[in-house]
C-alpha positions in Angstrom: 133.6 -40.2 47.4 131.9 -40.8 44.6 128.4 -43.1 45.1 128.8 -45.2 41.6 126.5 -44.2 39.2 125.6 -47.9 38.2 123.5 -46.6 41.4 120.3 -45.1 39.9 118.8 -42.0 41.8 115.2 -42.2 42.7 113.3 -39.3 40.4 112.3 -36.2 41.6 108.9 -35.3 42.3 107.9 -32.9 44.6 103.6 -33.6 45.6 101.6 -29.5 45.7 99.8 -28.8 48.4 96.0 -30.0 47.0 98.3 -33.6 45.8 99.2 -33.5 49.8 95.7 -33.2 50.6 94.6 -36.5 48.0 96.8 -38.8 49.8 95.7 -37.3 53.5 92.4 -38.3 52.3 93.4 -42.0 50.6 95.4 -42.5 53.3 92.0 -42.0 55.7 89.3 -43.4 53.4 91.6 -47.1 52.6 94.0 -47.0 55.5 93.1 -45.9 58.7 90.1 -49.0 58.1 92.6 -52.0 58.4 90.0 -53.4 56.0 92.4 -55.2 53.5 91.1 -51.9 50.8 92.4 -51.5 47.4 94.7 -48.0 46.2 93.4 -46.3 43.4 95.9 -42.4 43.5 95.0 -41.1 40.4 97.1 -37.5 40.9 100.3 -38.8 41.4 102.7 -41.4 40.7 101.9 -45.0 42.1 105.1 -44.7 43.5 105.3 -41.1 45.3 101.8 -42.5 46.9 104.2 -45.3 48.3 106.6 -44.2 49.4 104.3 -41.4 51.2 103.0 -44.0 53.4 105.9 -45.2 54.7 108.1 -42.1 54.3 105.2 -39.3 56.1 102.9 -42.0 57.7 105.6 -44.8 59.0 104.2 -48.0 57.3 105.7 -50.9 55.5 105.2 -52.2 52.1 105.7 -55.4 50.8 105.2 -56.7 46.9 103.9 -59.9 44.7 101.9 -60.9 42.1 98.7 -62.5 44.2 96.2 -60.2 44.3 94.2 -62.5 47.4 96.5 -62.6 50.1 94.6 -62.3 53.3 97.0 -62.5 55.8 101.0 -63.1 55.3 102.4 -65.9 57.4 105.9 -66.9 58.6 108.5 -68.5 55.7 112.2 -68.8 55.0 112.7 -66.9 51.2 114.0 -69.2 48.9 116.8 -67.2 47.7 119.4 -68.1 49.2 121.4 -64.2 50.2 124.0 -64.9 52.5 123.2 -62.3 55.7 121.9 -63.8 59.0 119.0 -62.3 58.3 117.7 -62.6 54.9 117.3 -65.9 56.6 115.0 -65.6 59.0 111.9 -67.6 59.2 109.9 -64.1 59.3 107.2 -61.3 57.2 109.1 -59.8 55.1 108.8 -56.1 53.8 109.8 -52.7 52.6 109.9 -49.5 53.8 110.6 -47.9 50.7 108.0 -47.8 47.5 110.2 -48.4 44.4 112.0 -51.7 45.6 108.6 -53.1 46.5 107.0 -52.2 42.8 109.7 -53.9 41.3 108.4 -57.4 43.0 104.7 -56.9 41.8 105.6 -56.7 38.8 108.8 -59.3 37.7 106.8 -62.2 36.8 109.0 -64.9 39.1 106.5 -68.0 38.2 106.4 -68.1 35.1 109.8 -66.6 33.7 113.2 -68.9 34.9 115.2 -66.3 36.1 118.1 -64.5 38.4 117.6 -61.5 40.0 120.3 -58.9 41.6 118.8 -56.2 43.2 119.0 -53.6 46.5 117.8 -50.5 47.5 119.5 -48.7 49.5 121.3 -45.5 51.1 124.7 -44.9 51.9 125.8 -42.7 55.3 127.7 -39.6 54.2 129.5 -37.1 56.2 128.8 -35.7 59.5 126.0 -38.5 59.6 124.1 -38.1 56.6 122.5 -40.9 54.8 122.4 -40.3 50.9 118.7 -40.5 49.0 117.0 -43.6 48.2 120.0 -45.5 45.7 118.4 -48.7 43.0 119.8 -52.0 41.2 118.1 -53.5 39.2 119.0 -56.6 37.3 116.9 -59.7 35.1 118.5 -62.6 33.6 118.9 -60.9 29.7 116.7 -64.3 27.8 114.2 -63.2 30.2 114.4 -59.7 30.2 114.4 -60.3 26.2 111.0 -61.5 26.0 109.4 -59.1 28.9 109.6 -61.0 32.0 106.5 -58.3 33.4 103.4 -58.4 35.3 100.7 -56.6 37.0 101.0 -57.3 40.3 99.9 -56.1 43.8 101.5 -54.3 47.0 100.2 -54.5 50.0 100.1 -52.2 52.5 101.2 -53.3 56.1 101.7 -52.2 60.1 105.4 -51.7 61.1 104.9 -52.5 64.7 106.6 -56.0 65.1 109.2 -55.6 62.5 112.6 -55.0 62.8 115.0 -53.6 59.9 118.4 -54.7 58.8 120.7 -53.6 60.4 123.7 -51.1 58.5 126.6 -52.9 57.1 129.4 -52.8 55.5 129.5 -52.2 51.1 133.3 -52.0 50.3 134.4 -48.5 51.5 130.7 -47.6 52.5 128.2 -48.0 55.3 124.1 -48.5 54.0 121.1 -48.6 54.8 118.9 -50.6 53.8 115.4 -50.9 53.6 114.5 -54.3 54.8 112.8 -55.5 57.6 111.5 -58.8 58.7 108.7 -59.9 61.1 108.5 -63.2 63.5 105.2 -62.7 63.6 102.0 -63.1 60.4 100.8 -60.2 59.3 97.2 -58.7 58.1 97.5 -56.0 54.9 95.9 -53.3 55.7 95.1 -52.1 52.5 96.5 -53.3 48.5 97.7 -51.2 46.0 97.1 -52.2 41.6 100.6 -52.2 40.2 101.3 -52.4 36.0 105.1 -52.4 34.9 104.5 -48.9 33.1 104.5 -47.8 37.2 107.6 -49.3 37.8 109.4 -45.9 37.2 112.8 -48.2 37.0 111.1 -50.5 34.1 113.9 -49.0 30.8 116.5 -48.4 32.8 117.1 -52.7 34.1 119.8 -54.5 33.0 120.9 -57.3 31.6 122.9 -60.4 32.8 124.4 -63.2 31.2 123.8 -66.6 34.1 126.7 -68.2 33.4 128.7 -64.5 33.1 127.1 -63.6 36.7 128.2 -67.4 37.7 132.2 -67.0 36.8 132.2 -63.4 38.8 130.4 -65.1 41.6 132.3 -68.1 42.2 135.7 -66.0 41.7 134.8 -63.3 43.8 132.0 -63.8 46.3 131.1 -60.8 47.2 131.4 -58.7 44.9 128.1 -57.5 44.4 126.4 -56.1 41.1 129.2 -58.6 40.0 129.4 -56.0 36.5 132.6 -55.9 33.7 134.3 -52.8 35.6 135.6 -53.1 38.7 133.4 -53.1 41.0 133.8 -52.5 45.0 133.0 -56.0 47.4 130.3 -56.4 49.5 130.3 -58.5 51.7 126.3 -58.7 52.6 125.3 -59.6 48.7 121.6 -59.1 47.2 120.9 -61.5 45.2 116.8 -61.6 45.5 114.5 -60.5 48.6 110.9 -61.5 48.5 
């Protein structure tokens, strides 16, 4: 069973020994001190560094347009996802750097828009998981106005967070890098990101809001509601912050 082509694949990048050493040095200098320091990796793309923090160091990330957050407080998200996990009062975070970066560089404060987005791993035979796959779409009118900004990805400790349980997406069981913590969280460090740092900047889809809502009403579980038929999904990801 083939994963649909509209799920974007993470770009290939292999760190050299020199780059691995730089990442480790950045971690020891700026993350371990736990003082909210700014980090600026130089030899790898920022999404590579952010994913390294998640996958090698077991940390989490939160993308934002606000550079001065000293503590994240639990809140109920404004976006009305229909799964219980996404509607709890909590601090939310991601264990994927590209997904967190999307929230950092998309200017939802300045532009009126509806976004559809997801980062998922698909269960494969023998219990294996696929590489992370992505979907990003923004209201056509907003996308035509270049709704991007400079933002920040905050590095958070994983302690106290719980990952969203696996769920069904059509014929698939999928794993979502979406985490929640019912308590306030102080960031360990932060990384400034620009639109050009987001590797899928020119692969973000555009949708018509009116047409989208018609499709949602016709098939509420049909994420991502493309023109072509799509398998049903029981927990649409229509805007997580």
